N, C-alpha and C positions, 0 to 999 in steps of 0.2 A: 743360433747357428754355426755349425761346425765350420772351420776356415777350411775344410777339406769336404768338397760336395759330392765327390764320387768315390763309393765304398772299394778298397781295395779288390775285393773278389770281383765286382762288377767289370772293373777296371782289366782284370787279369783276364776275364771271360771273353769282352771285347776286343782286347788285344791279340788274342788267340783267335778269335772267329778272324779279325783283320789278316793274321798271317795266311790263314787258309784261302780267304777271298784272293788276296795277292797271287796266289799259286793258281788256283783253279780257276778264278775269274767268272764271268758273268753267263755266259752262254751256257755253261753247264747246268746253271740254275732252272733255263729252260729247258732242259733235258730231263732233269729229275721232276719237272713239275708240269704236266703238259697244261693245267690251267693256270699257269704262272699270272698270265696277262690278266685274269678276272681277279685273283687272288691279291693283286697288288695294284689295281685301279678303283679310283672312287668317282662318284658323281655326284656334284653338289651344286646348285645354281646354275645350271646350264653350263658347267665345266667339268670336262673330262681330265682327271689327274691320273698320268699313265707313270708308275713308279718302276714297272718290269725290268727296264735297262738301267738299273741300279743295283748294288749290291744287297739289297733288301732281301730279307727272307724270314719266315716265321719264327726262327730260332731268334735273329736278331731283334725282332719287335718284343719278343718276350722278355729279353734281358734290357731294353730299355723299358718296358711295363715295370719290371722289378726295380730299375733305376728312379722309375717317377715316382713309384709308392714310398721308395726310402727317402727321398726329398721331398716329401709330401706335395707334388706337384699338384694335385687336385685342391688341396687347401689352398695354395698360393692364387691358383686359377679364380678360385671364389674370391679370395681377398681382392684380386683386381676388380672385379665385376661388382663386388660390393662396396666399394669404393674405400679400402682400407688405403693408408699412406703408403703403398708400396714403393714409392720413390723416396727411398730411406733417407739419403743424404739431405735432401731438401724438404724432409718432412710433407710431400702432397699425394694427393691421389691423383689417378690416372683413370680419368672418365672421358673419353671420348666416344665410347661406346655408346652412351648415352644420348648423344647429337641423333645417331641413327635409331636408336630404340628407346625413347625416352620412358617408356614402360619397362626397360630393363629386365626382359623375362619375367616379370615377377620376382625377382631377386630382390631379396629385403637389403637396403641401403644402410652404411655405418650413421650417414648424415642425411635423413630423409629430404632434406631442404635441397639438396643437388639435382633429384629428380625434378622439383618446380623450376630449379632455373634451368635444367636441358628443356624442358616443356616449354618456357618463356622464351630462351634462346630462338629456338624451333619457329615458334610463333612469330618472333620480331623479324626475325629473317625474311618469313612470308610475307610481313607485314611492309616490312622497309622495301622488299624488292618491288611490290604492287606500286607502293608511292614513287620509287624511283623510275619505274616504267611510267606511270602517268607523267612523272616532270618532264620526262624525255619525249613523250608523245606531243606534249605542247610545245617543243623548241619550233622555232622556224626552221632551223637547219637540223635534218638527222643528225643522229650521232653515227659515224662511220667508222670512230676508233676509239679503242678505251686504252688507256696508257695505265698498266697495272705496276706499280712501286711496291717491291717487296724483296726480301731475301731468303734464301734458305728455305723453310717450310711456309714461309708465306708467299712462296712465289712456286717453288717446285710443283707443289698438288694442283693448284689451278691451273698452272701451263699444261700439265699432264692431262687433266680432265678435258680442259678447254680443246685441245690438240684431238683427243678420242672423241669426242661428243657432239663437237659443233656441225659435224659435216663438211662439205665441202663449198668454198666461197661463199661463207655466211655474211650476212648483209654487214656485221660489224666485226673489225678485225682486232684481236688485242696484242698489244705489245708489252713483252715483259720486261722490265727494268729491275733485273736482280742482282747487279753487279756494280761497284763503284767505278769499274771502268768508264770513261767518257765516251770511248768508241760504241759501246752499245747504247748509250743515251742519243747521244748524235743520230745513229743509226733509226732508232726508233721516230725521234723527232723531224726526221727527213722523211717519214711516210706519213706525218699527219699534218693537219692544219688546225687553228684554234677552233674555228667554228663548229667543226664537227669532231671534235675530240673531247673524251671524259676521262678525267685522272681520277684514278681510286688509290689512295696510299694504304698500304698495309703492314701493320707492325703490332704486335701484341701490347707492348708498353708504349709506343709511338715516342719513344727516345732512342731507337735503332739508328746510330750515327749515319750508317750508309744510305738508310732509306731517306731519312730526313734530308739528307745533303742532295740526294738524286731530287726528291720533291721540290728542295729550293732551286735547284738548276731548271726543273720544267716549270715553275712559278715564274723564272726569270725569261724564260723561253716566250711565254703567253705575254708578259709586261713587252716585252719587245716588238711583239705584234699587236699593241695596242691595248690589252687587257688591264685596266688598272689594280683590280682585284681579284686576281686570277684565285685565291684560296675560298672566295666565296663559292665558288663552282666545283671546289675538290671535295671527294668524298674520301672519309676515313675509315677505314676497318680495325678496330683494337680492343683489346679487353681493359683498356683504362682510359675512357672517354674524357676524363678531366683533361688529361695530357695532350690529347688533340685538340680539346678548346683552347688552351693554354699557346699551343702553335699557331691557332687562328682557323681551325676548320669549323664553320659554323655548327651548332648543337645538332641542328636538322638533317645534317650530313653526314652525321656519325653513325655507324652502325657496329655495334658491340656485338662481343662472344664471352662466354665464359672464363674466367680467369685461369680456370684448372684445365683450359685445352692447351695442350704442348705444342710447339710449333710444328714438330714432323708429323704430328696426329691432327693437325688443323682445316684439313682439305675438306672435313665432314661439317665444317662451320661456315660462317660469313666471310671466311677468308677467299669462299671462294665464288664471291657476288660476282666478281666480273665474269667469269666462267658461267653462271646461272644468267645473267642477263644476256648472253649470246645463244645458249643453247636453252633457255627456259626452265622455269622454276619445276616444271613437271619433270624433266628429265633427271633435276638434282635431287626430287625425290625418290625417283626409281634408284638413282644411285646408293641414296642412304637405306633403302630397303634391300637392296642386293648385299650391303656391308651385313646388315643385321641379320640376314639368312646365314651369312659366315659364321658371324657370332653364335647363333644358335646352335650351329654344328659344331664349334669348338668348344662352348661350354657345356654341352650336354651329351658330347660322345667320349667314349674310352678313350685312352691313348693309343691303342694298337688299331683303332679304324678312324683315328681323328687325323685328317689331312695336315692339319699343322704342326700336330705333334710328332708324326710321322717325318716331314720335312725338316722338322729341326733335329730330330734325332738322326737324319742321315747326314744333315751339316756337322753335327758334333764328332761324328763315327767318321767322316772324310777329313776333317780337320784333324781330329786327336788321334786317330788309330790308322790312317791310310796316307797321313802327312799331306794333304792338299792343302795349300796355301792360300788359294783362291777359287773362287766360283763363278762361272760363266753365265750370262743371262741374255736369251736372243728373242727378240720378238720378231714374228713375221708379221708385222703390220705396221707401215709407215706412220700410222695415227700413234703408236705406241714409242714412238721415236724418244718421248724423254721418260721414257719405264725407268730406264737404267740408271740414270741421273736420280732420279725419286728414290727407287730401291737401295743407291750408294747411301744416300743420306739417311734412309730410314734405319738401314741395318747396321752400318758402320759407326753412325754416332751413337746407336744405342748401345752395340755390343761390342764395339771397339776399345774395351777397358782391360786394366790387369789387377785390379783391384776388388774383391769379393765384398759381398754387402756387409761384413763386419770389419772392412779396411784393410784385410791382411791381402798379401799377393795372391792372384790366383795360382791354382795348380793345373790347370789345363790351358789349351788354345781356347781363344775365344773368336771373335769374329774374323772369316776369312775376308779376303780383297775382294770385293763385287766390282767387275766390270763387265762389259758386253757390248750390245749393239744392235743394230736394225738388220734384219736379212732382206735379201740377199748379199748386201752389201758386203756384211762382213766374211762371206765366205771366200772373197777374194782378198782378204786381206789376214785375219787372224787364224782361221780354221786350220791352216796349215800347221800351227803350232797344236791345235787341239789333237788332230790325226797324229803326228809324227813327234811331238815335241817330249822333252823328257820329262815334264811335270805331269802329274795327275792333275785334270782339271774337271771337276763335276760340271756338267753342263746343263740348262735349261731351255727348253724351247716352248715358245708360246706361241700358237698357232690360233687362226679365226677361219672356223669351217666355211662360214658363209660372208662374204663380202658385199659391201653396200655400195657398189659400183657394178656396170653391167659390162666390163671388160673380163667375162668368163676364162678366157684363155690365161690372161695374165695371172689371175688369182689362182687358177689350177697349178701354173707353171710355179708360182710362190711356194705353194702348198708341197707340191711335189719336191722341191730341193728344201724344205723343213724336214718332211717326214724322212727324206733320203738321207739327210746328215747324221739324224739320229741311228738310221740303220749301218751307215758307214762306220759311224763311233764305235757301234758293238762290233760290227763284223771283222773288220780290219782288212787285210790281203796278204796272202803268204805268197812263197815263190811258185807252188803249183798253181795259185789263182791267175799268177801273171803270166806264165807259161800257157795257161789255157787260154788267156785272153789274147795275148800278143805273139802267139807261137810262130806265126809267119811273117812277123816283123825284124826278125833275126837283130832281136836287141841286145846289147853289150851286157856282159854280167855285172858291170856297175850300173848301168841303167836298171837294171833288173832290181839291184839291192836298193835303190833309189825309191823303188815303187813299193817298197813292201813296207807295211805298217802293222802295230801288233793287233790295233781292235781293243775290245775289251773295255773302253772308255765309257765312263758310268753317263747316263742321261735320262732326267726328268721330261717330258712333255705335258704342258696342259693345252689342252684345246677346248676353246670355248666356240660354242656354236654358232654365238654371232656376237661381235663388238657391240654391245649395248649398256646404258646407265647400269642395269642388274648387273651384268656379268664384271664390269668393271670394278664397281663396288665391292664385289663379293671377291676378285682377285685381289685387291690392294689390302682387305681385310684377311685374307689367308695369309699374305707377308707380313701385318703387323702382327698378329698371332703366333704365326711362326718365330718372329724375332722376341716376343716374350717368350717362349718355349726355348729358345735357344740362351737367352738370358739365365732362366732358371734351370737349364742343364749345367751352367758352367758357375752358378750361384754368384751372378753380379745383378748390379741395378741397372735395367736398360734405360730407365728415365731421365737420368742426367747426362749432362755433357761438358763435363768440367775441363776436360782437355782442351776445348777452343778458347778458353778465357785466356791463358797467359799470352798468345798470340794476340789478340784484341789488345789486353793492355799495353803489352810492348809497341803496338802500332801506335797507341796514342801517344808514347813517349817518342818514337822515332818522327813521326810527322813534320813536327817543328823544326828537327834537325835535318829534313830535307829541302826546306825552305832558303833558297839562296839568300833572303832578305836576313836571316837569322844571323847575329853575329857569330864569327868562329867561337868567340869566348863564350857565348850561350852554348854552343854545341858542345864545348869542351867540359862543361859543367855537368852533362847529361851521358858521359861517355862511359862510366862505372856499371860495370855489370855486364856489357858488351864485348862480343871476342873481337879479337882482329878481324876478322873476315868482314863481320857485321860493318864494322868502323869502316874498313877501306871501301865497301859499297856505298855507303852514306855519302862518303868524301867524293867518289866517282859521280854520283847522280847529283850532288849539290854544282859540281863543275860544269855537267851536262846543263 
């Protein structure tokens, strides 16, 4: 692979295209193509994708299709599904799609045994789920709380799907401990009692320091309330069962998943056991089926009609040629309140890289900053910047057409706001419109100027027919494949996360230096390599 992933001719063409777009804007594209909405909208797995309010057009798609051909996109896509070691820095395959379709669309695997492993993993999850449900049914005191201890991908995915799919006031509440901050732990424990609480520790290796420290503290809480052997009643979800046994979890209480499941792609595995225990294994199977439906679209569809590739092409275009440094995501559904956190990890941990696959520096901008929130809350905070700020910020609106409650007027108002914001971002407001709307109010010139905003701000809308396991699975799979496409377009490895390792290593070095019982002479031995600011902070914390 060449260290330069974009051909000069393609780069020049896209640069010229962007210059024209910055001058002409988006609204003119509707004027030149009266069927623009139909030409730039797609329907997959009961999700409607509307790209019409972006700068997308046929000529841009054709350039990106040519780009895809030159970088052998389809070959790379096949390599992903065939189980080749696409994580080149760690020599690993990326096979989480097998968990939602163990048949793998009939694609021949490089190592056929992985199909057997995937099938065994799904069967084991179903069997263990049934066993645990039977055990819970025999308890004298029903389980009312689950404490799910994990971090990163071992918590974000299960939290998202449990919030989205558990319904209102489920019989069992899940409390996620995903942070080493004791405040989060204390808050969760204050809501539970030992008689009705189940603990599930989730760690791929079962050596993650933060997770094990939190499990230790939960164990101490159980002991303080008279449970002499709390670990005998805890469950572990891990790819390394021997480590969980060594820690003290009974072999019968260990739920495993394949080693080739990456952390931020583990929501499809037994990592989501706690959520499945609440909303049921049938919903979890539907969730996997929805993702598999998006997998088929992604694998079988040419780039120009492939929603995952199209979205990634727009990301690349905005970041590299229209100088957008961030992308905003707004979910107009309270049940999706953790979606942005989940996607932040997925996209920025995957594509926040500055090295190409051959180790040379990148020659393009990679991941934008991902941020956002839940509508309509965000309309009263960050939307001012979207409409009148000086930065170009492509935004995405995720709407759900049909609610699962009977407060119809609330849902109608929610949808009205979401749809209206996309229209306002495009339309803007000029002085003539202000005079038309406020002609009788005798506004000052200063006030009129303050009411002007340019419009022509790009947005994508994803309209789910309803928030179901199927549509949620398809939505998350869409973002996964979009992330893969984004990595291919800038020639990086989306499946390692080397950037987080230095901070973890230094934390282990700093930790004993903060302990006031550590002699100052011992602290002094470890100061080499730390800057003056860090050493000052360490000293201040020791004094506190």
